[in-house]
N, C-alpha and C positions, 0 to 999 in steps of 0.2 A: 632901177630894175635888177641890177646885179645883187644888191642887198636883199631884195625880196626873194630872189631865187635861192640865195644862200640860206636865208631864214627858213624857207620851206624845206630845204634839204636837212637843215639842222633839226627842225622839229620832227621831221619824219624819222630821223635817226633816234631822237630822244624817245618818241613814242614806241618805235619798233623795239629798241633794245630794252626799254622798261618792261614791255609785255613779255619779251623773250626771257628776261631775267626772272620774272615772277612765275611764269608758266614752267620754265625749266626747273626752277627752285622747288616748286611744289611736286613735280614729277620725281626729282631726286629724293625728297623727303618721304615719299610714299614707300620707297624701297630701302632707304638708308636714313632712318630718323636719328641722325647725329648732328644736332644743330650747331654745336661749337665747332665740330670738324668741318661741316659744310660752310659755315660762315667764315672761318679762318681761311679755308681754301679759296673761297670767292674773293676775299680781300687780297690774298697773296698772289692770285693770278694777275692782278693789275701790275705788279712789279715788272715782270718780264715784258709787258706791253710797252712801258715807257722807258725802260733802260736803254734800248737802242737809240731813242731820240736823244737821250743824254750823252750817249757815246758819239753820235753823229754831230750834235751841237752841244758842246760842254756847257755846264751850268755857269751862270754869272759868277764873278769873283766872290760876292758876298754870300751866295749860296754855297760855294765851295768852303768858304770860311765857316758857315753854319755847320756843314757836314763834317768838318774837321774838329768841331766841338769847341770853338773859341768862346770866350765869355760873351754874354749878351750885349755888353757895351761896345763890342766890335762890330755888331750887326748894323747895317744901314736900314733895316726894317724892324717892325715891332714883333716879329715872330721869334721867340726865344725857345730853347730846348724844352723848358718846362711847359710853356704854352702849347708847343707842338704836341707834347705828350698828352695833354688834356684833350686837344682837338682830335688827335688820333684815337684816344680811348673812346671818346663819344662816337666817332665814326665807326670804329670796329665793333664795339659792343652794341651800338645801335643796330648794326646788321645782325648781330647775334640775337638780339631781342626780336627783330623782325622774323628771322628764320624760326625761332622758337614758336612764335605765334602761328606761322604758316604750317608748322609741323602738325598742329591739332585743328586749326581753323581753315575756313575757305579763303581763297585769295580775295574774293570780293568783299567779304566781311572784314578781313584784316585791314583792307584799304579804306573802308568806310570809317573805321576807328582811327586810322592814320590821318583822316581829314581833320581830326581834332588837334593837329599840331599847333594851330594858332593859340589854343588855350595855354599851352606851355610857353609859347613865344611871349605872350602877354605877361605871364607870371614871372618868367625868368628875366625879362627886360626890366621890370620894375625892381627886382631884387639886385641884379648884378650890374645893370647899366644905368641905374637910377633914372629910368625913363618912364614917365607917367603917360599913359595912353589917353587919347581923347574919349569923351563920353560915347561918341558914335562907335568907336572901336570896341569898347566894352559891350555895347548893345549888339554889335554884329556877332559877338560870341554866343549869344543866346540860341540862334537857330542851329549852331554847331552842336551844342549840348543836347537840344531837343532831338535833332536828327540822329545822333549816335544812339540816344536812348531808344528811339522808335525802331531803328534798324536792329538793335540788340534784342528787342522783345520777342520777335518771331524768328530769329536766326536759328537755323537747324544746328549749326556747328558751334553755337554759343557755349562758352565756358568761361569761368572767371580767370583761368590760366591764359586763354587766348586774349581776353580783354586786357588783362594785366600786362602781359608781355608786349602787346601792341602799344599800350599806353606808355610802357617803359621805353619802347623804341621812339615814340614821340618826344619823351623827355630828353633822351640822349641826343637825338638829332637836333633838337632845338638848343640844347646846351652847346653842341658843336657850333651852331650859328652864333651864339653869344660869344664864345671864345674866339671864333674867327673874326668877329667884329672887333674884339679887343686887339687882335694881332694887327688889324688894319689901322686902328687908332694908336697902336704903339704902346699899350699898357695893359696890365691885368684888369679884368672886369671888375675886380673888387678894390683896385687901388684908388686912393683918394686923389683929389687935385685935378687940374685940367689935363685933357688928353693932348699929347703932342703928335702931330702928324709926321710920318716918315715916308721916304721913298720905299715902297714895299715890293716884295716879290710879286710876280704875276699870279693871278688866281690859279692858273693851271699848274705852275711850278709849285705853289703851296699845296695844292691837292695831291700832287705826286709825292711830296714829302710826307704828307699825312697818310697816304696809302702805304708807303714803306714803313713808317713808324707803327701804323695799326697792325700790319702783318707781323711785325716783330713782337707785338704785344699779344696777339691772338694765338699764334702758333703754340707757345708754351702752355697757354690755358687749355687749348684743345687737347694737347697731349696729356695734361694733368687730369682733366675731367672725363675725357672719353677715349684716351689713347688705346687702352687694351680692348675695350668693347668695340670701338670703331675698326681697329685692326682685325679683330676676329670676324666681325660681320663682313668686312671687305674681302677677307680670304674665303669665307663661306660663299659669298656671291661669285667670286672668281672661279672656285673649284666646282661648285654644285649647280650654279645657275649662271652660266657664262653669258647667255643672251641678256639677262637682267643686269649683269655686271657691266656689259657694254652699254646698255641703256643708261644706267646710272652715271657711268664715267663720261659719256657723251653729254648728257644734260648738265653734269657738274661743270664741265668745261664751258658749255654755253652760258650757264648762269654766271660763272666767274668773269668771263670776258664781257658779258653784257652789263654786269654790275659796274665794272670800271668804266666802260665806254659811255653808258648813259649819264654817269656822274660827271665825266669830263665834258661831254657835249653840253650839259647844263651850264657849265662855266663858259663855254664858247658863246652860248646864247646870251648870257648875262653881259658879255662884252659888247654885244651888238644892239640890244634893245633896252627900252625903259623898264624899270622894275614892275610897272603896272602890266606891261605886255607879257613879261615873264610870269607874273602871277596868274594871268588869264590862261597862258599856255600850260602852266602847272595844273590848274584845275581841270582843263580839258584832258590832260594826260591821265589824271585819276579816273575820269569818266571812261576814257578809252580802255584803260587797264581793267576796270570792273566789268565792262561789257565783254572784253576779250576773254577774261577768265570764266565768265558765265557761259560763253559759247564753247570754250574748250572743255571745261569740266562739268558742264550741264548743271551748275549749281542752282537749286531752286531758291527763288527770292519771292517773298510774299509782297502783297500790295503795300503793306505797312513798311516793309523793308525798302521798297523803292522810294516811298515818300521820305523815309528817314535818310536814305542815301543822298537824295536830291537836296534836302535841307542842309545836311552836313557839308557837302561839297560846295553848295551855293553859299553857305555861311562863311566858309574858308575863303572863297573868292571875294565876297563883300568885305571881309576883314582886311584882306590884302589891299583892296582898292581904297578903303577908308584910311589905312595907314599911309598911303601915298598922298591922299588929298588933305589929311589933317595930321601932319607929322607930330610924333610924340615930343613932349617937353621934358626937360630935366626936372626932377623932383627936388 
């Protein structure tokens, strides 16, 4: 009974903060369309959230060793500095791509496209993990392709820029998954030979390291690509439109805190439930998110768009279930 109550609470937090992140994100971008700056700020806001926990409960010795920059041979887990940099880049720039898509497209449409993540999961798993999927897994990808295509046909905010950046987000987030699996297995995804298992960092500790590294990568990029324009727009809002400045600042903080919290809560859930349960919960999360965004922003959705959305989200759920029932084989 205690586990059920805990799961209900965790799923409430996951859905709530996912909705808050996306809604606040869109509101920020309507007045402050600086995707690199917004994405970098959101990732960086996670750092002060977990640093007090590290101060209260110091990291494990091998984590301290990692942070001090010792060679990978000294680590007791498979996460090396180079692998961490790859995971962090996929995490940080995946958020950049998502924010870019949300700058021009509706929240509901962007997340219909993001339901196509299994396409990239299947593709990257074959290339980097030498993992061949079952026939049923490949068949389950068909409704995802059809659903995204149908949802795109009548989408009011459709543009190839929105479609491309949302797909890039899928590619980066699924690459993050591939490299994360490699860190658990204790080797690079492209390295030959058998995978050696190691005692690894907890998923939450790894995510916190990824957040710190991603922030260090994104902040210089934001300054390079948008520094002067973002600073000028920020000062303009502050001096000429103070109410709008406060609105942007408040929603930026809300989106950054929510981005970190919902990602960490997802790891808490994975520690408690079977992957199938997590997959079902993730599909429901996307439905809740799309419905909430339509209610908040009054986004018009055609009948064909609804059919496409249901097909895409349903296909991603079927893919996840098939993956658990028929595990991939090494090619």
